[in-house]
N, C-alpha and C positions, 0 to 999 in steps of 0.2 A: 618747529619749536614747540615747547611746552608753555602754554599760556594759562595763567590763572585769572579767571574772570570772577569778580565779586560784584554781583548785580542782583537786586531783588525783584526786578521786573522780569517775569518768566518769559514773556514774548520777546522782549529785547534780548534776553540772554540767548534764546533759541536763534534769533536772527544773527547774532554775533558768532555763535558757535558754528552755524552753517556757513557763514561767509568766510570764516577763517579756515574751515575744513577744506575749502576750495584751493587754498594755498598749501595744503598738506599739514597744517598745524593741528596739534592736539590741545584742546581747551578744557581745562578743569573748571568747574563752576561751583560757587558758593553764593547763597542768598543773604548771608549775614556777615557783618564785618569781623566780629570776634572770631567766628569759625574760620573765615578766610584768612585771618592773620595767623591762626594756629596751623592751618594747612600750608601757608607760605613758609612757615618755620620748619615744617616737617617734610616738605617735598620740594624737589629741585624744579624751579621754573625759570624760563628765560625772560619773561615779561609778565607784569601784572597789569590788568585793566580793572580799575576800581570806580564804581559808581560813587558820586559825591554824596547823594542823599540815601543812605542805608537806614534800615529800621532801627538799628541798635547803636550806631555811631556815625558821625560825620566822616565821609571818605577822606577828607583832608587831615582830620585827626588820626585816622587809621594810618595814613602814610607817615605822618609825624612820629607815631609810635614805632612803626617799622624802622625808621632811620635811627631812632634812639636805641633800638635793639641791635644796631649795626648791620641791618640788612641793606644791601646795595643794588638789588635787582631794579631794572628800569620800571617805572610806573607811569601809566597813562590814566588820567582821571577823566571820567565821562560825567557830564552834568547838563542839566537844563538851565543852570545859572550862568548866564553869558556876560554879565557885566564885568568891566575891567577889574574892579576890586575883588570880584569872586575868582577870576583867573589868577590874580596876583596872590590871593590867599592859598589857592591850590598849589601853585608853583612854589610858594614860600614854605609850604609844608614838607617839601622834599620831593614832590612829583617831578617827573621829567617832561611831561607834556600834558595838554589839557584840550579836550575835544568836546564841543558843545553839541547837545542833542537839539533837533534831529540831525543826523549826519549820514553821509553816503558811505557804504561799506568800503568802497574803493579808497576813501580817504583814511578810514581806520586802518586798513591793511597797509597803506603807504606809511602812516605814521609809526606803526609797530615795526615795519621794516627799517625805518629811519632810526628808531631807538636801538635796534640791534646792530646797526652798521656804524654807530657813532664813533667807535674806536678806530675805524678804517679811514683815517683822514690826513695822511701825509707825514706823520712822524714815524720814525723807526719803532720796531716793537719794544726796544729798550732805549730810553733816552736819558741823558744826564746833563745837568746844569749845575756847576759848582758842587755842593755837597748833596744835591738832591738827585735822586734817580727814580724814574717811573718805568713800570712794566706795563705796556698798554694791552698786552694779551690778558694778563691777570688783573689789570687795573689796580696794581699795587704800587705804593710809594714808600721810599726810604729817604732818610736824611742822616748822614754820618753813620750809616749802617743800622739805624733804628727804623723799624717798620712803623709807618704812620697810617692809621685807618681814617679814611676820608669818606664823607657822604658823596653821592653822585655829583651834585652841583659843585661841591668843593673840589672834587677831582677834575671836573671839566674846566673850572677856572684855572687851576694849576696847569692843565694841559695847554690851554690857550696861551698863558703867559710863557710857557716853555717853548712855544713856536718862535718867539722873537725875544730871547733874553736880552736884557739891558735896553729894550725898546718900550716905550710907554704905550699901554692899551687904554684907551679912553673907556669911561663908563658906558657910553653909547655902544661902543664896539662889543663890550662884554655882554650887555643886554641883548644884542642881536645874535651873537655867536653862541652864547650859552643858554639864554632863555628864549631866543628866537622872537624877541620883541622888536618890531620895526618902528617903535615909538617909545617915548619915555613915559612909563606908567606912574611917575611921580611917587616912587616908594624908595626905601633904603635897602632894597633886596640885594643889590650888589655889595653895598657896604657891610651888611650883616653877614653874608656868606664869606666875604673877604676877611672879615675880622675872625671868623671861626677858622678859616684856612690858616691864617697867620699864627694863631694861637697853637694850632697843632704842629705846624712846621717848625716853629721857633722854640717849642718846649725843650729845655735842656741845652739850647744852643746860644752862643754869645751874640751872633749877628742876626738881624732881621733879614729873612730871605727876600721879602717883598718891600719895595720902596713905594711910598705914596708920593706922587707928584701933585702938589696941591692945585686944584682947579683943572687938572688935566686927566689924571688917571693913575694907573699902577704899572710897575715893571718888576720883573724878576731879576734879581742881582746874580750875575754869574760868579761874583767873587765871594758869595756867602756860603 
C-alpha cells in the first residue's frame, strides 16, 4: 500500500516508516498539515496516518477539511491525547480510527490492515435495497439512479443498515460496529452522522429511506 504519514516528530516518523516497510508498504511523509493535505490531494494513497498535534493545524481539523473536500481515504489519527472526549473529537472529525501514543508497531500495522479490509465483510460487491444501490468495491452509492457522495462514516452506517433491511439497529450496535466503541461515549455522534446520511439519501426523493424507531434505533426501509 501507499501510506501518507503526516507527523512532525522526525524520530516517530522514522519508526513508523521502518515498521511499515517490513510489510512492504511505501510510506510518504510530511511534517506539516497543510502540505500533507496538498499532497493527499495530488497523490494517490490507500491510507493516511495523521498526527493530532501538528505545528500548523490540529490533526482533527485537517481531517475535517479533507472530508469537506470530498476526500474519502481511510484516516488513522495518532495522538498523545487519550481522554474519551479527545477520541470522540478525532472520530467526529471524520477519522476512521484513533491510536494513542505510545503504541506498539504491531498494533499500528494491524489497524492499518483493518482499515483497508473494512469493505470485505459479507455483503456482495454490489447490493441493492429498495431504490438504493451500493458498490462496495468502489464504495459508491446511488438512489433512483442518482450518485450520492458519502463521507466514510456515512457510508459505513449505510452499509450496516443494508445488512438487515427492515430490521432495527440500535445506537449501541452502530457505535460498536462503525466506531468500534464498546461503551457509550455519551455524545450524539451517531445522530449527527445519521442526520447527514438521511439528508443526502433523501434529497429529491419522496420517501425517507431510513426510519427512526424512537428509543430503539434505526432501520433501512426496503420499500423506499
